[in-house]
Structures are given as C-alpha cells and as structure tokens.
C-alpha positions in Angstrom: 98.9 6.8 81.1 102.5 4.8 80.0 104.9 7.0 78.1 103.9 5.4 74.8 100.3 6.2 75.5 100.8 9.6 76.1 102.8 10.4 72.9 100.1 8.6 70.9 97.6 10.8 72.6 99.7 13.8 72.3 100.1 13.0 68.5 96.1 12.9 68.2 95.7 16.4 70.1 98.2 17.8 67.9 96.7 16.6 64.9 92.9 17.8 66.2 94.1 21.8 67.0 97.0 21.4 63.9 99.5 22.9 66.4 102.6 21.1 68.1 101.3 22.0 71.7 104.4 21.0 73.6 107.9 21.7 72.1 111.3 20.5 73.4 113.4 22.7 75.5 116.6 22.1 77.7 115.2 21.0 80.6 111.7 19.1 79.1 108.9 20.7 77.5 107.2 23.7 76.7 103.6 25.1 75.8 103.2 26.7 72.7 101.6 30.1 72.5 98.4 28.4 71.2 98.6 25.8 74.0 98.7 28.4 76.7 95.8 30.3 75.1 93.6 27.7 75.3 94.5 26.4 79.0 91.9 28.1 81.0 89.1 26.6 78.8 90.6 23.1 79.4 90.9 23.7 82.9 87.2 25.1 82.7 86.0 21.9 80.7 87.3 19.4 83.5 86.0 20.9 86.3 82.6 20.7 84.3 83.2 17.2 84.0 84.6 17.1 88.0 80.8 18.5 88.5 78.9 15.6 87.0 80.5 13.2 89.5 80.3 15.2 92.5 76.4 15.5 93.2 75.1 17.4 95.4 73.3 15.9 99.1 69.4 15.1 98.1 67.5 18.0 100.0 63.8 18.2 99.9 63.3 21.0 101.3 64.5 22.7 98.0 62.7 21.1 95.8 61.2 23.2 93.6 59.4 20.9 90.9 56.7 18.5 89.7 56.0 14.5 90.9 53.2 13.0 88.7 51.2 10.0 90.7 48.8 7.8 88.7 46.0 6.1 90.7 42.7 5.6 91.3 40.4 7.4 93.5 40.4 4.8 96.1 44.0 5.1 96.4 43.6 9.0 96.3 41.7 9.2 99.4 43.7 6.7 101.4 47.2 7.3 100.3 47.5 10.8 98.8 46.1 12.8 101.6 48.7 11.8 104.4 51.4 12.3 101.7 50.6 15.5 100.5 50.1 17.0 104.3 54.0 15.6 105.1 55.3 16.5 101.5 54.1 20.5 102.4 55.4 20.5 105.5 59.0 19.2 104.0 58.9 20.3 100.6 56.9 23.4 100.5 57.6 24.2 96.7 57.2 20.3 95.4 54.2 20.2 93.4 51.9 16.8 93.0 49.7 16.1 89.8 47.4 13.0 90.2 46.3 11.7 86.6 43.9 9.0 86.2 45.6 5.3 86.1 45.6 3.7 82.3 47.3 0.7 83.1 47.5 0.2 79.2 49.4 3.4 78.6 51.6 3.4 82.3 54.6 1.7 80.3 55.0 4.3 77.9 53.8 7.3 80.5 56.5 6.0 82.9 59.2 5.6 80.4 58.7 8.9 78.8 58.5 10.5 82.3 55.0 11.9 82.2 53.9 9.6 85.1 56.9 9.1 87.9 54.9 6.8 90.6 51.5 4.8 90.2 49.7 2.9 93.0 47.6 -0.3 91.7 46.7 -3.8 92.8 49.2 -6.5 91.5 47.1 -7.9 89.2 47.1 -5.3 87.0 51.1 -4.5 87.5 52.7 -4.2 83.9 55.7 -6.1 82.7 59.3 -4.8 83.3 58.4 -2.1 86.1 59.5 -2.3 89.5 57.1 -2.4 92.4 56.3 -3.0 96.0 53.8 -3.7 98.0 52.4 -0.8 100.3 49.3 -2.5 102.6 46.8 -4.8 102.4 43.0 -3.9 102.7 39.8 -6.0 103.4 36.1 -5.1 102.4 33.2 -4.0 104.5 29.7 -3.6 104.2 28.7 -0.3 104.6 24.9 1.5 104.5 23.5 4.2 105.5 22.2 4.9 109.4 18.8 4.3 109.7 18.8 1.5 107.0 16.1 -1.5 107.8 19.5 -3.6 108.0 21.3 -1.5 111.0 19.1 -3.3 113.3 19.5 -6.6 112.2 22.1 -9.1 112.1 23.5 -9.2 108.6 22.8 -12.6 107.3 23.7 -13.9 104.1 19.8 -14.1 103.1 19.4 -10.5 104.0 22.7 -9.8 102.0 21.4 -11.3 98.8 18.2 -9.7 99.1 19.1 -6.1 99.6 20.4 -4.1 96.7 23.9 -3.7 95.8 25.8 -0.8 94.9 29.5 -1.9 93.2 32.3 0.3 92.4 33.5 -0.9 88.7 36.4 1.7 87.8 36.0 0.6 83.8 32.0 0.9 83.9 31.6 -2.6 81.8 31.6 -5.0 84.5 28.7 -5.5 86.9 30.6 -8.3 88.9 33.4 -8.3 91.5 34.7 -10.8 93.9 32.2 -10.8 96.0 30.2 -12.0 93.4 32.5 -14.9 92.6 32.4 -15.5 96.7 28.8 -15.9 96.4 28.4 -18.4 93.5 31.1 -20.6 95.7 28.0 -20.4 98.1 25.3 -21.4 95.6 23.8 -17.7 96.0 23.7 -14.3 94.4 22.8 -10.8 94.4 20.9 -8.0 93.2 23.2 -5.2 92.0 21.2 -2.0 91.1 23.7 0.2 90.1 27.5 0.5 89.4 29.3 3.7 89.7 33.1 4.5 88.8 33.9 6.3 91.9 34.7 5.0 95.5 34.0 8.4 96.7 30.5 8.8 94.9 30.1 5.2 96.3 30.3 6.6 99.9 27.8 9.8 99.3 25.3 7.0 97.5 25.2 4.9 100.1 24.5 7.7 102.4 20.9 8.9 100.9 19.8 5.6 99.3 18.9 1.8 101.0 21.7 0.2 99.1 24.2 -1.9 100.6 28.4 -1.6 99.2 31.2 -3.7 99.5 33.9 -1.1 99.9 37.5 -1.5 101.4 37.9 -0.7 104.9 40.3 2.1 104.6 37.6 4.5 103.2 35.8 4.4 106.1 37.8 6.2 108.7 35.7 9.7 108.3 32.2 8.5 107.6 31.0 7.1 111.3 28.4 10.1 111.2 26.7 8.9 108.2 27.3 5.4 107.5 27.3 1.9 109.3 29.6 -0.3 108.8 29.8 -4.2 109.3 31.5 -7.3 108.6 29.8 -9.1 105.1 28.6 -12.8 106.1 30.9 -14.0 103.6 34.4 -14.3 103.4 35.6 -12.1 100.4 39.8 -12.1 99.9 41.5 -8.6 100.9 43.6 -7.4 98.4 46.9 -5.8 98.6 48.0 -2.0 97.2 51.2 -1.3 95.5 53.8 1.5 94.3 55.3 0.9 90.6 58.0 2.8 88.7 60.1 2.3 85.9 63.5 1.6 85.3 64.3 5.0 84.9 63.4 6.7 88.5 64.5 3.7 89.8 67.5 5.4 91.2 66.0 9.1 91.1 66.5 10.8 94.5 62.8 12.1 94.4 61.1 8.9 93.4 63.0 7.0 96.1 62.6 9.5 98.8 58.6 9.9 98.0 58.4 5.9 97.8 60.0 5.5 101.2 57.5 8.4 102.7 54.7 6.0 101.7 56.0 3.0 102.9 56.3 5.5 106.3 53.1 6.8 106.2 50.6 4.1 104.7 52.3 0.8 104.8 51.8 -1.9 106.5 54.2 -2.7 109.6 
C-alpha cells in the first residue's frame, strides 16, 4: 500500500470501530487499548482467510462422501462394476449412488449438485455440459445356445425371418439403427418384444428363441448360455461419453473419478 492508501484505509477502520486504533507517540505510533483488545481476533480472521487458499493435497483414501452417477443399465453393467471394485480398494468410505439417466433433467440435476457425473451417448449430450469420449462399442447378434440358428451361417434372410428382441429404454419406439440399415438393403425384420433393459434382454434371450442385437461389451460373462455371432449387416458402432458440469469441472473427486474411468474402461 502507498502511504496515502494506508491513511485512507485507517480512516475507514476508525470510522467502523469508532476508535482511533493508533495514536502518535515520540517514536512512531502506538495501538490504543481497543486495538490491542481486538488484535487476537484480527489475527485469527487473517489465518482463517489464508487457509482458504491453502488447499490440502487430494487424498482419495480419506474420502467419506457420496458421488452420484446417472446412467443406463448398459453402462451400469460394463462401466460401474470395474469402477466400483477399484474405488473400494482405494476409497473404502466413498459411497456411489446410481440413478436412472434422464437427459431432459440432467442439466438441472448437475447444476444443483444432485448428479455429479453421467454416462450416455453423444447424441443425447445436453448443451453447456462438458464431455469426454470413454470408448466405442459395436453390435453383435445373440441367441440362446441350442437355438436353431446356432448351427447355421446367419444370412440376412434368416436374420429377417427370426423374431427379434429390441431394447428400447423409453418403451415407445420399436425401431433402432438396425432397422435403418435393413431398409437400406430393402429389408425389414420382425420385432416381437421391446424391453427397457439390456440386462432383462440377456435373460430373455437365454430362455426363448428370440434374436437380439446388443453391444458386444455385454457378452463378457454370457458364454455359458448365449451364442454370439456377427450380424449379417453392417450396423454402425456407437460411443459412450462421460458428462459433467462446469460446477464440477475442477472438483478433485470428479476429476479423479473421470481419470479412473479413462484408465479402467477407456479405449487406448
């Protein structure tokens, strides 16, 4: 501070406290009794302000809080399981809350702190949110072992003839990318049932003669009861992204969990 600035500040403090605070003495200035009385509180307040800028190093092993992730059951199956196993080893007291992904509510949920991170596809990314691609996945045909098609080469004719299971999270659409590709070949398929859950779909495929087109990462633990093969048409692959808000962009917990996801399930 300049001498003039210091004099102006002291004048304002004298007005606030209704006390001179400092008086002239032969060799400078001396605090008044009131200034000496409030001095310990002033020091305490200054130290408190300093602590705000001296953030302790982030230590995930000490976390004792709840982190909320919004996602579909697909990401719940292929992402959350390895993530939770790793979190439990590193942060035994960190709690993970999984909530259904509702794209229309996501911006509000993130701004208000109800949701910390979301996993979805780029097509559903709301505006004004941060995102990062985690991995891509492609589609496979799945049906039960012992299905009549398990002993044949899966042609497009057989593919269109058999009854299909469709996963439709909203339950109001009996079409998917598969139908779009079939139309380009001048073909259609027969969808017998639409279910909202990939996990329910796997169970149904194992106990019926339905055929399902599902992401390949869902089949890592199904070799005992499902036959997996390539579809006879080229169905475009898709990406899974992580989504977070500006509110959480620099948050150390959020940043750390995003990094864990990149390591555990990200494409390399």
